[in-house]
N, C-alpha and C positions, 0 to 999 in steps of 0.2 A: 499756302506755300510756307516753307521752313527753309532757313539759311543755316549752313554750317561753315566754320571757319577754321582753318587749320595752318600751322606754320611749316613751312618746308625746312629741312635741313640745310645747313650751308654746306656747300659742295661747289667744286669746281666746274660740275655740269651747268650751274647757275648762271654761267656765262652766256649760255645759249638763250636763256630766258631774258637776260638783259637785251641781247641782240634783238630779241622778238619784240619786246615792249618798246624799243628805239624804234624799230621798223613801224609799229602802229602809231607812234608818235609822228612819224614822217608822213605816213598815209593821211592821218589826221590833218596835219598842217597842209598837205597839199590839197584836200578837199576844201579846206576853208579858203584857201587862194582861188580855187575854182568857183567858189561861191561869191566872193567878193568880186571877182572879175565878171561873172555873169550877171549880178546885180547891178554892177556900174554900166553895162551894156543894155540889159533889158528892163531893169527896175524890178525885178522879182527874183525870189531864191531859186535855187537850181533843184530840178526834179530828182528824187531820190533814185528812180530806177535809171535815169539817164547817167547819173553819176556813177552808179554801179557797173554799167555797161562801158562807160568810159575807162574805168579802173581795171576791167577785164582786158581791154586793148593795151593799156600800159604795161601789163604783165609780160607782154612778148618784147618790150623793148629793153635792151641791156641797162640803160640808165635807170630803169625803175624795177631793176631785179630784187630789191628788198621787199616788194609786195609780195612775193612768194614765201618770204620767211615764216608768215602767218597764213592759216587756213582761210579759204575763200568766206567761210562763215563768219570768222573773226573781222574780215574786211567788211561784210555787210553789217555786222554789228556797229562798227565805227560809223558807217554812213547812216544807220538808224539814228545813234546817239545825235549826230550833227543835224539830222532832220528834224528832231524833236526839239532841239535847242533853238533852232530858227523858228519853228512853228510857235514856241512859247515866246520869243522875241516880238514877232509880229503881232501876236495876240495881245501882248502887253502894250504895244503901240497903240492898237485900236482902243485898249481901255485906258490910254494916257498913264500908263505906269512907266516911270524911268527905269530904264535898264539899258545893258549894253549887249551888242550881238555877240555870237560865239566868236572867239579871236584865237590867234596863234598860240601854242604852247612851246616851252622849251622841251626839247626831246628827252633831256636828262630828267625832267620832271613829270613827264607822262607817266602814268601809274598803272594802267592794266589793259589786258585784252581778255574778250569771252570767247568761249567755245561753246556754240549751240548744238543741241541734239546729241547723237552718238556718233560725232566725227571728230577726229583730231585728238581723241583722249580715251584713256582706258582705266578704270579704277580698280585697285585690288585692295579690298579692306583687310584681308588676313595678313598681308605683309606691309600694310600702309604705305602703298606704292600708287603713284599717280603717273601714268604714261602720257605725255604730250608732245604731238608732232614727233613722235618716234623716239623720244627720250625719256628714260625712267627717273623719277624724282620721289624720295621718301619725305613724308610729313609726320609731325608729332600728332598722335590721335589722342583726343581728350573724351571722345564719346562715339558711339556707333551712328552711321548715318541711317535715317529711316526714310521711306518713301523712294519713289523713282525720281532719279537725277534729271533735272531739266537744263540747267546750265552750270558751266565751270568757268570760273573767273580766276585768272593769275594776276595778282596784285603785288606792286613794288612800293615799299615805304621810302622815306627820306634817308633811311639808313642802309638801304640796299637789301634789306630783308624780303623774302617772298612768302605770300599767304595764298592759299587756294580756298576761294569761297565757292561753296557748291549749294544750289538752290534745288530744293525737292518739292514734290507735291504733298508732302506729309502735313497733316494738320495736328495742332497742338489740342489736346484735350483739356477743356475748361474745368477748372476745379472751383467748385461752388463755395462761396462764403457764406458763413451763417451768422456773423455778427448782427447785420441788420444795421449798422451806424452808417451815418451820412456825415460829411465834413466838407467845409468851404476853405479855400486856400487863396490868399492874396501873395503875389509875387512882391518881393521888395529889394531893395539894395542892401539895407542893414541886416534883415533877416532874410533869408532865402525863401521861406514859407511862413506865413502868418496864418495859424489855424483858427477857425471859428470856436473850437473847443480848447483852446489855449495851449494845444501842444504844438508849439512853433518849432520849426528846423533852421538850425543856423548853418549857413555854407561855409564850408572851410576856406574857401578861396585858394585854391591849389597854385595858381599862377602867382599871386601876391606871395605865397610861401615860398616859392622857387625863384622869385624875381632877382634876388641877390646872386644866387649862382648863374642864371641866364644872363645877368648884366656884366657879370665877370667873363662868361664864356664868349659874349659879344665883344667885349674889350679885347681879349685874347686873339679872336678871329681877325679883328681890324689890324692886328700888329704883324700878321703874317703876310709874307710875299705872295703875290697871286700865282698859281700854278705850282707851289710848292708841296710837298708832301705833309709838313707841318700844317698847312693850311686846310688841307684835305682832312686831316685829323681833327682840326678845330672846328669844321664844319660838322663833322660826325658827332662831335662832343656837344654841340649846340643842338643838333637834331635830337640826341638821346634824351637831352633835357626836356625838351617840347613833347617828346612821345611819354615821358614819365609823368609829366603834368596832365597830358590827355588820358593817359590809363587811370591816374588817380581820380579824375573827374568822373570818367567812365563808370568806375567801380562804384564811386560814391552814388551816382545816378541810380543804378541797377539795384543797388542794395535797399536805398531808399524807396524805390518803387515797389519793390517786394514787399517792404515792411508795411507801406500804406495799403497795398492791396490785401494783405493779411488781415488788417485791422479794421478797414471800412468796406462797405458794400457798395457805396455811391460816393464818388468824389467829384467835387464841382471846383472848377479853376476858371481862371479869366483867359481871354483871346487877347495876346499881348501884340502891339504895334512894335516889334523888335527893332526894325530900321529906324524908327523915330527915336527910340529909347538909346540906340547906339550913337545917333548923333549928339544926343544930349550926355551922355555917361560914358561913352566910349569903351575903354578897355574892360571895364568892370562888368560890363553886360556879357562880353564875350568869356570872362572868366566864371560867371554865374551860369551861362549856357542854359538860359531857360527853354529854348526851342528844342535842344537836344533832349532835355529832361522829359519835356511833354511827350516827345515821340516814343521814349522808353517807357514812360508810364501807360501811354496807350497800348502799346506792345504787351506790357507785363499784365496790364488790366484784361485784355483779351485772353490771357491763359488762364485767369483766375476768375473769369465770370464777373468782373467788376465793371460797373458803370462810370464813365468818364464824361461829365457835362461841361461844356464851355460856355461861359457867359458871353453875351454879345459884347465885342469890342468898344462899343459906344454907350455901354451901360455905366451909368455914373454911381459905381459902388461905393466910392468914399464920400460922395455928397449927400446920400440919401441915410436918414435915421431909420435902422433896421427895425426899431419898435413902433413908429408911427407912420413913416414913410415920408416925412417932411424932407424936402430938399433944400439943402443950404449951398447956394453958389459960391459964397466965400471960401468954402473947404476946397475949391479948385486950386487954390494956392497951396503948393507943395509945402511950404514951410510952416503950415498949419498941421501940427501932429495930433494935437487934442482940441475937441470942440463940444460945446454944449447945444443940444438941440433947443431952438427957441420955441418949440411947441410943446413939448413933453418934458424938457427940463433934464433928459438923460446925458450923461457925460460920457463921450466917446472916445476911444483911441482910433485914429484914423485908419490904421491896417486891420484892426481887429472888427471894427464895424464893416470895413469892405468886405473882409472873409465872410462874415455873417450874411451880408446882402448876396454875395456869390452863392452862398449856400441856399438861400431863400430862392434866388433866380432859378439855381438848378432843380429845385424841388417843386417849383411852380408856385410858390407862396409868395409872390411879389406885392408888397403894399401899395396902394395908391399913392402916386408922388403929389405931393402938394408944394410948389414952389414958392419961396417967400416973395 
């Protein structure tokens, strides 16, 4: 599967897309309300098929005429999303993982609706035109679409811009690397990636760079009168800064992933407990966006034929001497940045030693651990 994302031209026609996404948001909230009421009465979540039959009946009532704004397959996709979310919620409850059930969303913040199969849309690549529910929209074409189209999703961002996301059955051709090099990476706060071969990566921390402008934009927003045009402009200005930060980080992650995949054949990383790290370090973890980078790295690696190996989350990479395998529990304290192995006398930098242990783990060369 391969996805393509294009931005739609700004036009007065886009008002219809706003109306359709708002209708999808109303349908979503109505389904959530039905689920909550059903669970309160019967103690279990609503069957998806029953919910879809109920929505078909609602279409005939003038009060729920907004359901007709989007196609029947888009309505089915909304019920599919909710069903998956509730299944995941109850699955997490069984595994005793703390989480919250699907909840209501503000209609103005609802983001998208999906068109499945060849219904409700028509694509013309020659004129860069997409026809959705009888209305033509033009998009900026950056590349040709390959493969058979499976789904078309219309997305709206916080600035009110629209994007079309097209999923096809095309496959990326793997580009085999010939370097034969392997590397282990340890994620950190001061350094984005500490490499086993010494080629460390420093994160630009884009949110920290733009924090002054964001702070001033928030101050400006707080001074505006609610419901005024100036407040609306201030909201858009703040959203524009957040989007700029996201785009800068996204660009950095993709370029870094490509560079690493061109240089190494095997990349070993650690499996992080990001929720626990966010509780400890808060906003900085969100700025570094480790989880997003890992997903991008795996996607890029699949295109280049690179192996990405994740070390076990509970592997004590910082505490083990990569030379002799001696485990030093005292290094569990994060304030210990350098330590000397009591068995072989090797002096270690905490992060560099962890990166080398992650590399050994990924290559299967784990030394026997001897705890002091």
